C-alpha positions in Angstrom: 214.9 121.3 -107.7 215.1 124.8 -106.1 217.8 126.4 -104.0 216.1 125.4 -100.8 215.9 121.8 -101.9 219.5 121.9 -103.1 220.7 123.3 -99.7 218.8 120.6 -97.9 220.4 118.0 -100.2 223.9 119.4 -99.5 223.2 119.2 -95.8 222.0 115.6 -96.2 225.0 114.7 -98.4 227.5 116.2 -95.9 225.9 114.3 -93.1 226.7 111.0 -94.9 230.1 112.0 -96.2 232.9 110.3 -94.3 235.1 112.4 -92.1 238.2 111.6 -94.2 236.6 113.0 -97.3 235.5 116.1 -95.6 239.0 116.6 -94.2 240.4 116.1 -97.8 237.8 118.5 -99.1 239.0 121.2 -96.6 242.6 120.6 -97.7 241.7 121.0 -101.3 239.7 124.2 -100.6 242.6 125.8 -98.8 245.3 124.6 -101.2 243.6 125.1 -104.6 244.2 128.2 -106.6 241.3 130.7 -107.1 239.1 129.8 -110.1 237.1 132.4 -112.0 234.5 129.9 -113.4 233.8 126.2 -113.4 230.8 125.0 -115.4 227.8 127.1 -114.4 229.5 128.6 -111.4 230.6 132.3 -111.8 232.1 134.9 -109.5 231.1 138.5 -109.1 233.7 141.2 -110.1 237.4 140.6 -109.5 236.9 139.2 -106.0 239.3 136.3 -105.2 237.7 133.3 -103.5 239.9 130.5 -102.4 237.3 127.8 -103.0 237.7 124.7 -105.1 234.2 124.3 -106.8 235.2 121.4 -108.9 236.2 119.3 -105.9 232.8 120.1 -104.3 230.9 119.2 -107.5 232.8 115.9 -107.6 231.8 115.1 -104.0 228.2 115.9 -104.7 228.2 113.6 -107.8 229.8 110.8 -105.7 226.8 111.1 -103.3 224.1 110.7 -105.9 223.6 114.2 -107.3 223.7 114.8 -111.1 226.2 117.2 -112.6 223.6 119.9 -113.2 222.3 119.6 -109.6 225.8 119.8 -108.2 226.7 122.9 -110.3 223.4 124.6 -109.2 224.1 123.9 -105.6 227.7 125.2 -105.8 226.4 128.2 -107.7 223.9 128.9 -104.9 226.6 128.6 -102.3 228.9 131.0 -104.2 226.1 133.5 -104.5 225.3 133.2 -100.8 229.0 133.7 -100.0 229.2 136.7 -102.3 226.1 138.3 -100.7 227.6 137.7 -97.2 230.9 139.2 -98.3 229.2 142.2 -99.8 227.4 142.8 -96.5 230.6 142.4 -94.6 232.5 144.7 -97.0 229.9 147.4 -96.5 231.0 147.8 -92.9 234.7 147.5 -93.7 237.2 149.8 -95.4 240.4 149.2 -97.3 243.8 150.1 -96.1 244.0 153.1 -98.5 240.6 154.3 -97.2 241.8 153.9 -93.7 244.9 155.9 -94.3 242.8 158.6 -96.0 240.4 158.7 -93.1 243.4 158.8 -90.7 244.9 161.7 -92.6 241.5 163.5 -92.5 241.3 163.0 -88.8 244.8 164.2 -88.2 244.1 167.3 -90.3 241.0 167.9 -88.2 243.1 167.5 -85.0 245.7 169.9 -86.4 242.9 172.4 -87.1 241.5 172.0 -83.6 245.0 172.5 -82.2 245.4 175.7 -84.2 242.0 176.8 -83.0 242.9 176.0 -79.4 246.2 178.0 -79.7 244.2 180.9 -81.1 241.7 180.7 -78.3 244.4 180.4 -75.7 246.0 183.5 -77.1 242.8 185.5 -77.3 240.0 184.3 -75.1 242.1 182.3 -72.6 244.2 185.4 -72.0 241.0 187.4 -71.4 239.8 184.7 -69.0 243.2 184.7 -67.3 243.1 188.4 -66.8 239.5 188.1 -65.5 240.5 185.3 -63.2 243.4 187.4 -61.9 241.0 190.3 -61.3 238.6 188.0 -59.5 241.5 186.7 -57.4 242.5 190.2 -56.4 238.9 191.0 -55.5 238.6 187.8 -53.4 241.8 188.7 -51.6 240.5 192.2 -50.8 237.2 190.7 -49.6 239.1 188.2 -47.6 241.2 190.9 -46.0 238.1 193.0 -45.2 236.4 189.9 -43.7 239.5 189.2 -41.6 239.6 192.9 -40.4 235.9 192.7 -39.5 236.5 189.4 -37.6 239.4 190.9 -35.7 237.3 194.0 -34.9 234.4 191.9 -33.7 236.7 189.7 -31.6 238.3 192.8 -30.0 234.8 194.3 -29.3 233.6 191.0 -27.9 236.7 190.8 -25.7 236.3 194.3 -24.4 232.6 193.7 -23.7 233.4 190.5 -22.0 236.0 192.3 -19.8 233.5 195.1 -19.0 230.9 192.5 -18.1 233.4 190.6 -15.9 234.2 193.9 -14.1 230.6 194.7 -13.6 229.9 191.3 -12.3 232.8 191.6 -9.9 231.5 195.0 -8.7 228.0 193.5 -8.2 229.5 190.6 -6.3 231.6 192.9 -4.0 228.5 195.1 -3.4 226.4 192.2 -2.5 229.2 190.9 -0.2 229.2 194.3 1.6 225.4 194.3 1.9 225.6 190.8 3.3 228.2 191.9 5.8 226.1 194.9 6.8 223.0 192.7 7.2 225.0 190.2 9.3 226.3 193.1 11.5 222.7 194.4 11.9 221.5 191.0 12.7 224.2 190.5 15.3 223.4 193.9 16.8 219.7 193.0 16.9 220.5 189.8 18.7 222.6 191.7 21.2 219.8 194.2 21.8 217.4 191.4 22.2 219.7 189.6 24.6 220.1 192.8 26.6 216.4 193.4 26.6 215.8 189.8 27.8 218.4 190.2 30.5 216.8 193.4 31.7 213.4 191.8 31.6 214.7 188.8 33.6 216.2 191.2 36.1 212.9 193.2 36.4 211.0 189.9 36.8 213.4 188.7 39.5 213.0 192.1 41.3 209.3 192.0 41.1 209.2 188.4 42.3 211.4 189.4 45.2 209.2 192.4 46.0 206.1 190.2 45.8 207.8 187.6 48.1 208.7 190.4 50.6 205.1 191.7 50.4 203.7 188.2 51.0 206.0 187.7 54.0 204.8 191.1 55.4 201.2 190.3 54.8 201.8 186.9 56.4 203.3 188.4 59.5 200.5 190.9 59.7 197.9 188.2 59.4 199.7 186.2 62.1 199.7 189.2 64.3 196.0 189.8 63.6 195.2 186.2 64.3 197.3 186.2 67.5 195.5 189.4 68.7 192.2 188.0 67.9 193.0 184.8 69.8 194.3 186.7 72.8 191.1 188.9 72.7 188.9 185.9 72.6 190.8 184.3 75.4 190.5 187.5 77.5 186.8 187.7 76.8 186.4 184.0 77.7 188.4 184.5 80.9 186.2 187.4 81.8 183.0 185.5 81.3 184.5 182.6 83.2 185.3 184.8 86.1 181.9 186.4 85.9 180.1 183.1 86.0 182.6 181.5 88.3 
């Protein structure tokens, strides 16, 4: 029977083992002292395994396995456990190794601190001086910019005041021109009114003269008509006397 068959047999046996026996087996495993060998079972190196192989062999024999099969199964389990422990120990370190690694790390940290102190005294001092120089230059540039801003503000304020003065002068000039134009317009209206008044007077005078002339012509016509009538009457009376 191979290891695969043995493992299958162990699984099958444990599935039929009562819970009380399994509990007692667990107690014997944790309470038994470490064994270096039992039958065909052997341990690798000086590794201490708290595992009662004899109790497990007895349980297997009680469930139908022979002594040789039980020892082969237990040997396979021990080898599997050793292999797993080897894989686990590869990723783990002992306390001594951990202390050594910690000392190495602390020594590296001390070296880094020393290097940092040296850098702070050499390069950091140069950087600080350069930083101070840059700060001074920035302050000078800031001062120049503020002076330029103040100058520009003063120029703008002066230009604004000049522009306001010019606008006020233009406004007053336009006001004077408007007043002059209004005065001229008023004078023109007055002249037109005087001209209209004179024209009305001339028209009234001409109309009165025409009326007088018409009255005179009317009287002349009346006189002419009266003379003509009297003349006709005189002629008629003359003919009447001649024929009478």
